[in-house]
C-alpha positions in Angstrom: -29.3 19.1 66.1 -31.0 21.2 68.8 -34.0 19.3 68.0 -32.4 15.6 68.4 -31.2 17.3 72.2 -34.6 17.7 72.7 -36.5 14.3 71.7 -33.8 11.8 72.8 -34.0 12.1 76.2 -37.8 11.4 76.2 -37.3 8.7 73.8 -34.8 6.9 76.1 -37.0 7.4 78.6 -39.8 5.9 76.9 -37.6 2.5 75.6 -36.3 1.8 79.6 -40.0 2.3 80.7 -40.8 -0.6 78.2 -38.5 -2.5 79.1 -39.5 -2.6 82.4 -42.9 -3.8 81.6 -42.1 -5.7 79.1 -39.6 -7.3 82.0 -43.0 -8.1 84.5 -44.4 -9.4 81.6 -42.4 -12.1 80.8 -40.7 -12.8 84.2 -42.6 -15.4 86.8 -44.7 -13.7 89.2 -43.1 -14.4 93.0 -46.1 -13.1 94.8 -48.0 -16.2 95.4 -44.8 -17.6 97.8 -44.7 -14.4 99.9 -48.1 -15.4 101.1 -46.2 -18.5 102.6 -43.8 -17.7 105.8 -40.0 -18.7 105.3 -38.8 -22.7 106.9 -37.3 -21.5 110.4 -35.1 -24.2 111.6 -35.7 -25.5 114.5 -33.6 -25.4 117.9 -31.7 -28.7 117.7 -29.8 -28.4 114.4 -28.2 -25.5 115.0 -24.6 -25.8 114.5 -21.5 -25.1 117.0 -18.9 -22.7 115.9 -16.2 -24.6 114.7 -12.2 -23.5 116.4 -10.1 -21.2 115.6 -7.5 -22.3 113.5 -3.9 -22.9 114.6 -2.2 -19.6 114.9 -5.0 -17.2 115.6 -4.4 -15.0 118.7 -6.7 -15.5 121.4 -9.7 -12.7 122.0 -10.5 -12.2 125.8 -13.4 -12.3 126.9 
């Protein structure tokens, strides 16, 4: 039993590390998209906020 208590944690760690590497190999790389900046909406396409629903208390400004 003491031998199991010593061997199980390193084996579990090895399995978790192996699964992490396996996942990196299977999933596509996203590094190609990181070089290009994200699209920024133009100032003209900003949507004005809608009025508060009826019954909403008015906040003081």
